[in-house]
C-alpha positions, 0 to 999 in steps of 0.5 A: 500500500502506498499513498499517491505521490503526484502532487501539484508543484512537485516533480521527479521521482518520489522520496519513498518513506516506509511506514510501519503501523499496526493495522490488523490484530493483535496489534492495536488497530485504532492506534495504527490508524491514527498513526497512519493518518498522522503520517499521511497528513505530514506527507500531504503537508510536505507535498503541498509545500513543494515536496523535498527539493521539488520531489514528492514524498510517498508513503510505502505502508507495511502492517506490523500487526504488533508482531516483531517478526513481521516488523523486522521482515517489513524493514528488510522488504522496505530496504530492498524497495529503496525507501529513504527512511522509516517512520512509525510503529506504536508497540514498543517490542515491535519498534525494538525489533524494527530498530534492530533491523534498521540499524543492521541495514543502515536505514534511518528509523524515526520511531513515533510512539514506542516508549520502551527504554531499550529502544534507544538505551544503546547509542544508535546511528540510524534510530531516533524516537519522538516519545520519551523513554518510559522510565523518564515518564515514571520518574516525572510521575514519582517526583510529582507524587513525592512533591505532593506528599 
């Protein structure tokens, strides 16, 4: 599944971004749909503004179904398809498997919402995250509780 890449104001071959999302059970399908909607909105905004260097963005979507093996296989497939980078994933354990494969094949992966500390515990060349690590959230909550007495 791909999003259309022909947008007004863009020309040339598209810049393909692999999207890893849980779209079928046992994955949290609703979270996957919201994640995909956000990625599609970002692609639309970039393309409406002229793309990247005049080239449109295109999402190449793969369903992880909350399965680490499916995610790792999707990373390998997307790398063979020549995507420029990966984005997405919701489930932490799945994101960890995707991150390990992305790091192994040298493909940039921006993880959108997984909070598992192990995702970025080790320094990584190709993996970054948007959501803070789970331990940071718990630390903030504990500090709040201590401060509240």
